[in-house]
C-alpha positions in Angstrom: 7.6 7.5 30.7 6.7 4.6 32.5 8.3 1.0 33.0 6.4 -2.5 32.8 6.9 -6.0 33.3 3.4 -7.1 31.3 4.4 -9.8 29.3 1.8 -9.3 26.4 3.7 -5.5 26.1 7.3 -6.4 25.8 6.4 -9.6 23.4 9.0 -9.7 20.0 6.1 -8.3 18.1 4.5 -5.7 19.9 8.0 -4.4 22.0 8.0 -0.9 20.0 5.1 1.2 17.9 2.3 3.3 19.0 -1.0 1.8 19.7 -4.5 3.6 18.3 -2.3 6.9 18.9 -3.1 6.7 23.0 0.7 5.2 24.0 4.3 4.4 22.5 6.2 1.4 22.9 9.8 1.9 23.6 12.4 -0.7 23.9 15.8 0.1 25.7 17.7 -2.6 25.9 15.7 -5.5 27.4 13.5 -3.5 29.1 9.7 -2.0 27.4 8.5 1.5 28.7 4.9 2.9 27.7 4.8 6.7 26.8 1.7 8.6 25.9 1.9 9.5 22.2 3.4 13.0 20.8 1.1 15.7 20.4 2.6 17.5 17.3 -0.2 19.4 16.4 0.8 22.6 17.1 4.2 22.3 15.4 4.9 24.7 12.8 7.8 23.5 10.6 10.2 26.1 9.4 10.8 27.0 6.2 13.8 25.4 5.6 12.8 22.2 7.5 9.7 22.4 4.8 12.6 22.3 2.0 14.7 19.8 3.5 12.0 17.1 3.5 10.9 17.9 0.2 14.2 17.4 -1.2 14.4 13.9 0.7 10.9 13.0 -0.6 12.7 14.1 -4.1 15.3 11.6 -2.9 13.3 9.1 -1.9 10.8 9.1 -5.5 14.8 8.8 -7.1 15.7 6.0 -4.5 12.5 4.4 -5.6 12.9 5.2 -9.2 16.3 2.6 -9.1 15.0 0.0 -7.0 11.3 -0.6 -9.1 13.6 -1.0 -12.5 15.3 -4.1 -13.1 17.9 -2.8 -15.5 19.2 0.3 -13.4 19.0 -1.9 -10.1 21.6 -4.2 -11.2 23.9 -1.2 -12.6 23.9 0.6 -10.0 26.9 1.1 -8.1 26.5 0.1 -4.6 28.5 1.9 -1.3 30.3 -0.9 0.5 27.8 -2.3 3.8 24.3 -0.1 2.1 21.9 -1.1 -0.3 20.8 0.1 -3.2 17.8 2.4 -1.8 20.0 4.0 0.8 23.0 4.7 -1.7 20.6 5.8 -4.3 19.2 8.6 -1.6 22.8 9.3 -0.4 23.8 9.8 -3.7 20.8 12.0 -4.7 21.5 14.0 -1.7 25.0 14.4 -2.3 24.6 15.6 -5.5 21.5 17.8 -5.6 
């Protein structure tokens, strides 16, 4: 991973993220690094990883159903320091 001092890449809006699936910009403190985009084509997820991914997908769907309904959103018990969305995801994952 290379550190860059290019002012175009160190800007506030482009300080992190991908560039056309060729490069990734990462920010560590006040320094910006550029690295090759990771090749995940040969990675095969395990059955347990797929199960957790499916479970999380259902948790996100549950949370979106809460925040898209104004009545449910107002009535939902929010955890301290959290949002309705994140509280709903955590509640779903703890109960299912």
